[in-house]
N, C-alpha and C positions, 0 to 999 in steps of 0.2 A: 224558871230559867234553868237550863242545863248547860254546864260547861264541860268541854272535852279537851283533855290535854294529851298530846301524843309525844312519845319518846321512842328511841330505839333505832332510828335511822343511822346511816353511815356509809362508809366505803368498804366494799368487799370484792374479792376476786370471784370470777365466774366459778360456779360449782359449790360455793359456800352458802351459808345460811345467815339469816337475820330474824329476830323476833321484834315486832312492833307492839307497843302497848298504847292503849287508849283509856285513860282513867277518867271516869265520869263523876261529876259532883253537881250539887245544886238542889234547890228546894223540891223539885218534882221527881228527882231520881230515887228509885228504890230497888235495889238488888238487880239492876239491869233489866227491869221490866219494860223494855222498849224494843223497837225495831232497830237493827244495827246494820251498818254497811261499811265497806271499804272501797275506796276509789283511788285512782292514781292519774296523774297528769304529767306527761313529758313535755319538754319545751317545744312549742309550735304545734302541739296536738291538743285535741279535745280531751276533756276529762272522761275516763272510761271506768266501767264497773270492774271490780275485782272479786268481791265476796259479800254475802249478806245473809242474815237470818233474823227470825223473830223470836223473842224470848220464850214464847209459849208454843213455838213450832217444833216440828220434828225433822225438818229439812234445812240444810245449809246449801246455798247456791253459790257457784263459782263460775267465773268466766272460763271459757274453753282454754284460753291461753295460760291459765294458772292451775287448772284442774290437775290433781295428782301431785302438785308441788307445794301449794299453799294450803294452810289450814287456819280457820278462825275459830275462836272459842271464847266463852264468857266465864269469868270468875265472879260469881254473884257476891260473895262475901267481900271481895276487894273492889267491887264496882268497876271492874276493868275488863276490857275486851282485848284479845291478842290476835295478831296475825303472824303465824309462823311461816316463814318463807324459806323453802329449801330449794336446792339445785338452781340457784339464781343465775341468770344470764344477762348480758348487756341490754337486751330488750326490756328487762324489768326496771331499768333506770327511770326514775320519775319521782315526783313529790307524791307521797302517799297521804291520804286523808281518811280519817274515820268519820262516820256520820251516824246520827241517831234521830229517832222520832218517837214522841210519846203517843200512847193510844189516842184515838182508834188506830189499830194496826194498819200499817201499809199493806195494801193488797199484794198478793204474791207476784203478780205480773209487773208491779211497779217497784219492787225491791231493787231492781237493776237500774232504776232511774234516779239520778242525783237530785232532781227537782222534788222528789217525794220526801226528802229529809229536811227537818227544820234546824238541826244542830250539827255543827261541824267543828272538828279539831283544826288546829293551826297549820297542820301539815308537817311532814318530816321527810327530808331528802334521803333517798336510797340511790346509791351509785354503784354499779357493778362493772368492774373492769374485766377485759378479756385477757 
């Protein structure tokens, strides 16, 4: 079992930044050796892909709407994944979720699919005012 705990959400003005953290723990977790994803869901909308990568991969994938503004990274020693969000705008307002899946690795084409992940954080609210 893997547990994911998210922190870092809050209320910010447009143009400012936030960093979300997703701390992993559990019997099967070891230095972040999993597939990782970030998703978000605004009220009345479907959950949408934000960013994803595989621990042993060389590529990180981002939604077009956040490319160039958001960056995700892994601190293996701390068993923690981060989502650095810069140049936030009101359209970024949503509940943000981190997600993970143990090997076998999620295939590259499915990293953007929320159904591919077995473990989810509780979500953290990000609100951006204009």
